[in-house]
C-alpha positions as CSV (number, residue, x, y, z in Angstrom):
1,I,168.6,1.4,109.9
2,Q,171.9,-0.5,110.3
3,G,174.6,2.0,111.1
4,E,172.2,4.9,111.3
5,E,171.0,4.4,114.9
6,N,172.5,7.8,115.9
7,V,170.6,9.5,113.1
8,I,167.2,7.9,114.0
9,L,167.3,8.0,117.8
10,P,166.9,11.8,118.2
11,Y,163.6,11.7,116.2
12,L,162.3,9.0,118.6
13,I,162.8,11.1,121.7
14,P,159.3,12.6,121.7
15,F,157.8,9.1,121.7
16,L,160.0,7.5,124.4
17,D,157.6,8.3,127.3
18,N,155.3,5.6,125.9
19,I,158.0,3.0,125.6
20,K,158.7,0.6,128.5
21,M,161.7,-1.2,126.9
22,L,164.0,-0.7,123.9
23,H,166.2,-3.4,122.4
24,I,168.7,-2.0,120.0
25,G,171.1,-3.8,117.7
26,T,174.2,-1.7,117.3
27,H,176.8,-1.4,114.6
28,G,179.9,0.3,116.0
29,R,181.4,1.6,119.2
30,E,180.8,5.2,118.5
31,I,177.1,4.4,117.9
32,E,177.0,2.5,121.1
33,D,178.5,5.3,123.1
34,N,176.1,7.9,121.5
35,I,173.1,5.8,122.3
36,K,174.2,5.5,125.9
37,K,174.6,9.3,126.2
38,T,171.2,10.0,124.6
39,L,169.1,7.4,126.5
40,R,170.6,8.1,129.9
41,K,169.5,11.7,129.5
42,E,166.0,10.4,128.8
43,D,165.9,8.4,132.1
44,F,166.4,5.0,130.5
45,F,168.4,2.3,132.4
46,L,170.8,0.1,130.5
47,E,169.8,-3.4,131.5
48,K,172.0,-5.4,129.1
49,D,175.0,-4.2,127.1
50,F,177.0,-6.3,124.7
51,N,179.5,-4.3,122.6
52,C,180.4,-4.9,119.0
53,G,183.3,-7.3,118.6
54,E,183.4,-8.4,122.2
55,T,183.0,-11.9,123.8
56,Y,180.8,-12.4,126.8
57,K,180.1,-15.4,129.1
58,I,176.3,-15.9,129.0
59,E,174.8,-18.8,130.9
60,G,178.1,-20.5,131.0
61,N,178.8,-20.2,127.2
62,L,181.2,-17.8,125.5
63,V,179.3,-15.7,122.9
64,K,181.1,-13.6,120.4
65,F,179.1,-10.5,119.3
66,V,179.8,-9.2,115.8
67,D,177.1,-6.5,116.1
68,G,176.3,-5.2,119.5
69,S,173.1,-5.3,121.5
70,Q,171.7,-2.9,124.1
71,T,168.5,-3.4,126.2
72,W,167.1,-0.3,127.9
73,E,164.3,0.1,130.4
74,N,162.3,3.2,130.9
75,I,162.8,4.1,134.6
76,K,159.3,5.6,135.0
77,Y,157.8,2.2,134.6
78,Y,159.8,0.9,137.6
79,E,159.3,3.7,140.2
């Protein structure tokens, strides 16, 4: 579904109550922003967020992300 994350995610909303964690590969800043808006409304917490094209220091190493990566946790499992 590369590049179509925004199209697919709304169809998954009815099933998210049963999901403890989501790990999503992203393919564009607009997609990343839309996923954030959608999942925050569904009570998911953004655990890790690496944006497309950015460099991050991870465990002492610089890592350049071509595609992005988001890890989300369902808040209801942590209450």
